[in-house]
C-alpha positions in Angstrom: 0.0 -0.2 0.2 2.7 2.6 0.7 4.5 1.4 -2.7 1.1 2.1 -4.1 1.0 5.6 -2.6 4.5 6.3 -3.5 4.4 5.1 -7.2 1.6 7.6 -7.5 3.7 10.5 -6.3 6.7 9.5 -8.6 4.0 9.4 -11.4 2.8 13.1 -11.0 0.1 12.6 -8.6 -2.7 11.9 -10.7 -6.3 10.8 -9.5 -7.0 7.7 -7.8 -9.6 7.0 -11.0 -6.9 7.8 -13.5 -4.1 5.9 -11.4 -6.6 3.0 -11.0 -6.9 2.8 -14.9 -2.9 2.7 -15.2 -2.7 -0.2 -12.9 -5.4 -2.1 -14.3 -4.4 -1.8 -17.7 -0.8 -2.6 -17.1 0.6 0.8 -18.6 3.7 0.9 -15.8 6.6 -1.4 -16.7 8.1 -3.6 -13.7 5.1 -2.0 -11.4 5.7 -3.0 -7.6 2.0 -1.8 -6.6 -1.2 -4.1 -7.7 -4.9 -3.2 -7.6 -5.3 -4.8 -4.2 -2.2 -2.5 -2.9 -4.5 0.8 -4.5 -7.6 -0.2 -2.6 -5.9 -1.1 0.8 -4.0 2.3 0.7 -7.6 4.2 -0.4 -9.0 2.1 2.4 -6.3 2.8 4.9 -5.4 6.3 4.4 -8.2 7.9 3.0 -10.1 7.7 -0.7 -7.7 10.8 -1.8 -4.0 10.9 -1.1 -3.2 14.4 0.8 -0.4 14.9 -1.7 -3.0 15.1 -4.4 -4.7 17.4 -3.7 -1.6 20.0 -2.9 -1.7 22.5 -5.9 -4.9 21.5 -7.7 -6.7 23.7 -5.2 -7.7 27.1 -6.5 -7.2 30.5 -4.1 -9.9 32.5 -4.6 -9.4 36.1 -2.9 -11.5 37.5 -0.6 -13.4 40.8 -1.3 -12.1 42.9 2.0 -13.4 45.8 1.0 -17.3 45.2 1.1 -19.1 47.3 3.3 -21.1 44.9 6.2 -23.8 46.2 7.0 -24.1 47.2 10.7 -26.7 46.4 13.0 -27.6 48.7 16.0 -27.6 46.7 19.2 -31.2 46.8 20.9 -31.6 50.1 23.3 -31.6 47.7 26.6 -28.1 46.3 25.7 -26.7 49.4 25.0 -27.9 50.9 28.0 -26.4 48.2 30.3 -23.1 47.9 28.2 -22.6 51.3 26.3 -18.6 50.7 25.2 -19.0 47.3 24.0 -18.9 46.0 20.4 -20.4 42.9 19.4 -19.3 40.9 15.8 -22.0 38.1 15.4 -21.4 35.6 12.5 -22.4 32.0 11.2 -19.4 29.7 10.6 -20.2 26.3 8.9 -17.8 23.3 10.3 -18.5 20.4 8.3 -22.2 21.6 6.6 -23.1 22.0 10.4 -23.5 26.0 11.2 -22.5 27.5 14.2 -22.8 31.1 16.0 -19.8 32.7 16.3 -19.7 35.9 18.6 -17.2 38.4 20.0 -17.7 40.7 22.2 -14.8 43.9 22.6 -14.9 47.1 24.6 -14.4 49.8 22.6 -11.6 52.3 23.4 -13.5 55.2 23.6 -16.2 55.5 26.4 -17.6 59.0 25.3 -20.5 57.5 23.3 -23.9 59.4 23.7 -27.1 57.7 23.4 
């Protein structure tokens, strides 16, 4: 199984499906890897080799200049915490939404309501 992943790296990290076809059609001479080795490697190390993904993912720049609509806090919260700044957002971890909240003190305490 290590031989299968090592050989996959030596030939330029083709996808697992392409590598399966290469081994199945016997396109590599003197190959030490077999189809069983590839299946075991997929079972033990996961369906996709980590090195296979390196260099194939595309970086999409984030628009940091987009204006964010600020929503004022309710008056009861402002009255109790006039110098707090509250940031709220949703994050997704494995398609499960989580509420993320961060509260900080505003340095200037001269806020007037």
